C-alpha positions as CSV (number, residue, x, y, z in Angstrom):
1,X,-46.3,-26.4,-2.3
2,X,-46.8,-23.5,0.1
3,X,-47.6,-19.9,-1.0
4,X,-44.0,-18.8,-0.3
5,X,-42.6,-21.7,-2.4
6,X,-45.0,-20.9,-5.3
7,X,-44.2,-17.1,-5.1
8,X,-40.6,-17.1,-3.8
9,X,-39.5,-14.4,-6.4
10,X,-42.5,-12.2,-5.5
11,X,-41.8,-12.4,-1.7
12,X,-38.1,-11.7,-2.3
13,X,-39.1,-8.6,-4.3
14,X,-41.3,-7.5,-1.4
15,X,-38.5,-7.9,1.1
16,X,-36.2,-6.0,-1.3
17,X,-38.7,-3.1,-1.2
18,X,-38.7,-3.0,2.6
19,X,-34.9,-3.2,2.6
20,X,-34.6,-0.3,0.1
21,X,-37.0,1.8,2.2
22,X,-34.6,1.6,5.1
23,X,-31.7,2.3,2.7
24,X,-33.5,5.4,1.3
25,X,-33.9,6.9,4.7
26,X,-30.3,6.1,5.8
27,X,-28.7,7.4,2.6
28,X,-30.8,10.6,2.7
29,X,-29.3,11.3,6.1
30,X,-25.8,10.3,5.0
31,X,-25.9,12.3,1.8
32,X,-26.7,15.5,3.7
33,X,-23.4,15.2,5.6
34,X,-21.1,13.4,3.1
35,X,-22.3,14.2,-0.4
36,X,-23.9,11.9,-2.9
37,X,-20.7,10.9,-4.7
38,X,-19.0,9.8,-1.5
39,X,-22.1,7.9,-0.4
40,X,-22.3,6.2,-3.8
41,X,-18.8,4.8,-3.6
42,X,-18.6,4.1,0.1
43,X,-22.0,2.3,0.2
44,X,-20.6,-0.2,-2.3
45,X,-17.3,-0.7,-0.5
46,X,-19.0,-1.4,2.9
47,X,-21.7,-3.5,1.2
48,X,-18.8,-5.5,-0.5
49,X,-17.3,-6.2,3.0
50,X,-20.7,-7.5,4.3
51,X,-21.1,-9.7,1.2
52,X,-17.5,-11.1,1.5
53,X,-18.0,-12.0,5.1
54,X,-21.4,-13.6,4.4
55,X,-20.2,-15.7,1.4
56,X,-17.1,-16.8,3.4
57,X,-19.4,-18.2,6.1
58,X,-22.1,-19.5,3.8
59,X,-20.0,-20.9,0.9
60,X,-16.5,-20.9,2.2
61,X,-15.6,-18.6,-0.7
62,X,-14.6,-15.0,0.1
63,X,-14.5,-13.8,-3.6
64,X,-16.6,-15.1,-6.6
65,X,-13.7,-16.9,-8.3
66,X,-16.0,-19.9,-9.1
67,X,-18.2,-17.7,-11.4
68,X,-18.0,-18.3,-15.1
69,X,-16.7,-15.8,-17.6
70,X,-20.2,-15.3,-18.8
71,X,-21.3,-14.6,-15.2
72,X,-18.5,-12.0,-14.8
73,X,-19.2,-10.3,-18.1
74,X,-23.0,-9.8,-17.8
75,X,-23.1,-9.2,-14.1
76,X,-20.2,-6.6,-14.3
77,X,-22.0,-4.9,-17.2
78,X,-25.2,-4.9,-15.1
79,X,-23.3,-3.3,-12.2
80,X,-21.9,-0.5,-14.3
81,X,-25.3,0.2,-15.9
82,X,-27.3,-0.1,-12.7
83,X,-25.1,1.3,-10.0
84,X,-23.0,3.8,-11.9
85,X,-24.8,5.2,-14.9
86,X,-28.4,4.7,-13.7
87,X,-27.8,6.3,-10.3
88,X,-25.8,9.1,-11.7
89,X,-28.5,10.1,-14.1
90,X,-31.1,9.8,-11.4
91,X,-29.2,12.0,-8.9
92,X,-28.6,14.5,-11.6
93,X,-32.3,14.6,-12.4
94,X,-33.0,15.5,-8.8
95,X,-31.0,18.7,-9.2
96,X,-32.8,19.7,-12.4
97,X,-36.5,18.8,-12.0
98,X,-36.7,17.9,-8.3
99,X,-37.0,14.5,-6.6
100,X,-40.8,14.4,-6.8
101,X,-40.9,14.6,-10.6
102,X,-37.9,12.3,-10.9
103,X,-39.6,9.7,-8.8
104,X,-42.7,10.1,-10.9
105,X,-40.7,9.3,-14.0
106,X,-39.1,6.4,-12.3
107,X,-42.5,4.7,-12.1
108,X,-41.7,3.8,-15.7
109,X,-39.0,1.3,-14.5
110,X,-41.4,-1.7,-14.3
111,X,-42.7,-1.4,-17.9
112,X,-39.2,-0.7,-19.1
113,X,-38.0,-3.8,-17.3
114,X,-40.7,-5.9,-18.9
115,X,-39.8,-4.5,-22.3
116,X,-36.0,-5.3,-21.8
117,X,-36.9,-8.7,-20.4
118,X,-38.9,-9.5,-23.5
119,X,-36.2,-8.2,-25.9
120,X,-33.1,-9.7,-24.1
121,X,-34.3,-12.9,-22.5
122,X,-37.7,-13.5,-24.1
123,X,-39.8,-13.1,-21.0
124,X,-43.5,-12.8,-21.6
125,X,-46.2,-11.4,-19.2
126,X,-49.9,-12.2,-19.2
127,X,-52.6,-9.6,-19.4
128,X,-53.3,-10.3,-15.7
129,X,-49.6,-9.4,-14.9
130,X,-49.9,-6.2,-16.9
131,X,-53.0,-5.3,-15.0
132,X,-51.1,-5.7,-11.7
133,X,-48.2,-3.6,-13.0
134,X,-50.6,-0.9,-14.2
135,X,-52.4,-0.7,-10.9
136,X,-49.1,-0.8,-8.9
137,X,-47.3,2.0,-10.7
138,X,-50.4,4.1,-11.0
139,X,-50.8,4.0,-7.2
140,X,-47.1,4.8,-6.8
141,X,-47.4,7.7,-9.2
142,X,-50.4,9.0,-7.3
143,X,-48.6,8.8,-4.0
144,X,-45.4,10.4,-5.3
145,X,-47.1,13.2,-7.1
146,X,-49.0,14.2,-3.9
147,X,-46.0,14.1,-1.6
148,X,-45.2,17.3,0.3
149,X,-42.9,19.1,-2.1
150,X,-40.7,20.8,0.6
151,X,-40.6,24.0,-1.5
152,X,-40.8,22.3,-5.0
153,X,-43.2,24.1,-7.2
154,X,-45.6,22.1,-9.3
155,X,-45.2,23.1,-12.9
156,X,-45.7,21.3,-16.2
157,X,-42.8,23.3,-17.7
158,X,-40.1,20.8,-16.8
159,X,-36.5,21.2,-18.2
160,X,-36.1,18.6,-21.0
161,X,-32.6,17.8,-19.7
162,X,-34.1,16.8,-16.3
163,X,-36.6,14.6,-18.0
164,X,-33.9,12.9,-20.0
165,X,-31.7,12.4,-16.9
166,X,-34.6,10.8,-15.1
167,X,-35.5,8.6,-18.1
168,X,-31.8,7.6,-18.2
169,X,-31.9,6.7,-14.6
170,X,-35.1,4.6,-15.1
171,X,-33.5,2.9,-18.2
172,X,-30.3,2.2,-16.2
173,X,-32.2,0.5,-13.4
174,X,-34.4,-1.5,-15.7
175,X,-31.6,-2.7,-18.0
176,X,-29.3,-3.4,-15.0
177,X,-31.9,-5.7,-13.5
178,X,-32.6,-7.6,-16.7
179,X,-28.8,-8.1,-17.4
180,X,-28.5,-9.3,-13.7
181,X,-31.0,-12.0,-14.4
182,X,-29.3,-12.9,-17.7
183,X,-25.9,-13.1,-16.1
184,X,-27.1,-14.8,-12.9
185,X,-28.3,-18.1,-14.4
186,X,-27.8,-20.7,-11.7
187,X,-25.1,-18.9,-9.8
188,X,-25.4,-17.9,-6.2
189,X,-27.2,-14.5,-5.9
190,X,-25.0,-13.1,-3.1
191,X,-21.8,-13.9,-4.9
192,X,-23.4,-12.5,-8.1
193,X,-24.1,-9.3,-6.2
194,X,-20.3,-9.2,-5.3
195,X,-19.5,-9.1,-9.0
196,X,-22.0,-6.3,-9.6
197,X,-20.6,-4.3,-6.6
198,X,-17.0,-4.8,-7.8
199,X,-17.9,-3.3,-11.2
200,X,-19.7,-0.5,-9.5
201,X,-16.7,0.3,-7.2
202,X,-14.4,0.2,-10.3
203,X,-16.7,2.6,-12.2
204,X,-17.0,5.1,-9.4
205,X,-13.3,5.0,-8.6
206,X,-12.4,5.9,-12.2
207,X,-14.9,8.7,-12.1
208,X,-13.7,10.1,-8.8
209,X,-10.1,9.9,-10.0
210,X,-10.9,12.0,-13.1
211,X,-12.9,14.4,-11.1
212,X,-10.1,14.7,-8.4
213,X,-12.5,14.1,-5.5
214,X,-10.6,11.6,-3.4
215,X,-10.1,14.2,-0.7
216,X,-13.8,14.2,-0.2
217,X,-13.9,10.5,0.2
218,X,-11.2,10.7,2.9
219,X,-13.1,13.4,4.7
220,X,-16.3,11.3,4.5
221,X,-14.6,8.3,6.1
222,X,-13.4,10.4,9.0
223,X,-17.0,11.7,9.6
224,X,-18.4,9.2,12.2
225,X,-21.8,10.8,12.3
226,X,-22.2,10.4,8.5
227,X,-20.7,6.9,8.4
228,X,-23.3,5.5,10.8
229,X,-26.3,5.9,8.6
230,X,-24.1,5.1,5.6
231,X,-23.2,1.7,7.1
232,X,-26.8,1.0,7.9
233,X,-27.8,1.8,4.4
234,X,-25.0,-0.3,3.0
235,X,-26.2,-3.3,5.0
236,X,-29.8,-3.0,3.8
237,X,-28.9,-1.8,0.3
238,X,-25.9,-3.3,-1.6
239,X,-25.8,-6.3,0.8
240,X,-29.4,-7.4,1.5
241,X,-31.4,-5.4,-0.9
242,X,-29.4,-6.0,-4.1
243,X,-28.9,-9.7,-3.2
244,X,-32.6,-10.3,-2.6
245,X,-33.4,-8.4,-5.9
246,X,-31.3,-11.1,-7.7
247,X,-33.1,-13.8,-5.8
248,X,-36.4,-12.3,-7.0
249,X,-35.5,-12.1,-10.7
250,X,-34.2,-15.7,-10.4
251,X,-37.6,-17.0,-9.5
252,X,-40.0,-14.7,-11.2
253,X,-40.2,-12.4,-14.3
254,X,-38.0,-9.3,-14.2
255,X,-41.0,-7.1,-14.9
256,X,-43.0,-8.4,-11.9
257,X,-40.0,-8.2,-9.6
258,X,-39.3,-4.6,-10.7
259,X,-43.0,-3.6,-10.1
260,X,-43.0,-5.0,-6.5
261,X,-39.6,-3.5,-5.7
262,X,-40.8,-0.1,-6.9
263,X,-43.1,0.2,-3.9
264,X,-40.4,2.1,-1.9
265,X,-42.1,5.6,-2.4
266,X,-45.3,4.0,-0.9
267,X,-43.6,2.1,1.9
268,X,-41.6,5.2,2.9
269,X,-44.8,7.2,3.7
270,X,-45.2,5.7,7.2
271,X,-41.5,6.3,8.3
272,X,-41.8,9.9,6.9
273,X,-44.8,10.5,9.1
274,X,-43.3,8.9,12.2
275,X,-39.7,10.3,11.9
276,X,-40.3,13.6,10.2
277,X,-43.9,14.4,11.2
278,X,-44.9,14.8,7.6
279,X,-48.6,15.0,6.8
280,X,-50.3,12.3,4.7
281,X,-52.9,13.3,2.1
282,X,-55.9,11.3,1.1
283,X,-54.3,10.9,-2.4
284,X,-51.2,9.3,-0.8
285,X,-53.4,6.8,1.1
286,X,-55.4,6.1,-2.0
287,X,-52.2,5.6,-4.0
288,X,-50.8,3.2,-1.4
289,X,-54.0,1.1,-1.4
290,X,-54.1,1.0,-5.2
291,X,-50.4,-0.1,-5.2
292,X,-51.0,-2.8,-2.7
293,X,-54.0,-4.1,-4.7
294,X,-51.8,-4.2,-7.8
295,X,-49.1,-6.2,-6.0
296,X,-51.7,-8.6,-4.6
297,X,-52.6,-9.6,-8.1
298,X,-49.1,-11.2,-8.5
299,X,-49.8,-13.5,-5.6
300,X,-53.1,-14.8,-7.0
């Protein structure tokens, strides 16, 4: 058995982190022009198109009609909790306590995922695994906390509502990932992602209808400059990123997968320096090295 075969889930999680790094940069650009609500819906619609084309070529099935009722139920619930509620809470926390503190609280996703994995599907991690998790999200927290704030003031007096929103976002991501694994079973990860995306599209569509925001969606579609980074983000996010996250949890524990996928704030440092000329502090470099060391423990 090769290293990749022995650690297929871990490598899939690492690829997911790289995919989501591209997605984060693309969606940041798209959101500035189109707004976060438009980006949230349209990324899923475009991702669904990519998924449908891929499954048609790969499995000769354009829609996941061969999934069981159990697959549909748990994966749909996972899509609603992860895509809709988790992301909405997270984005709301950005406006209350700022992205830096929100991302700092999001480092709680791996231990939350491990907890939900233990409660729901009986997954157990070794002390060695917990050491890797601790090192990884400690490094991520160090890197995130020392990012350039772009005007954000560091203060320990954070609004309780913002903290609760961020915790809700973290819980949504963690629970969504565990429910994905529970609903996936032996089903195809890409078709399973289709089910999650369908649920996400339905959830956002209902929300946009109640809010009366369809005019903004139409305006976003006609904005070619905003749709280009959105399409790029949809390709690496809902299509590749989410699908590989399901491959990851299929072959390794959800807590381990979540820890490795949480490396995005560390991986995004280099593009931020190259593209936006941001300065890198010693603490960010130290945080990145600590995170890499923690992830390396999962491959030993």
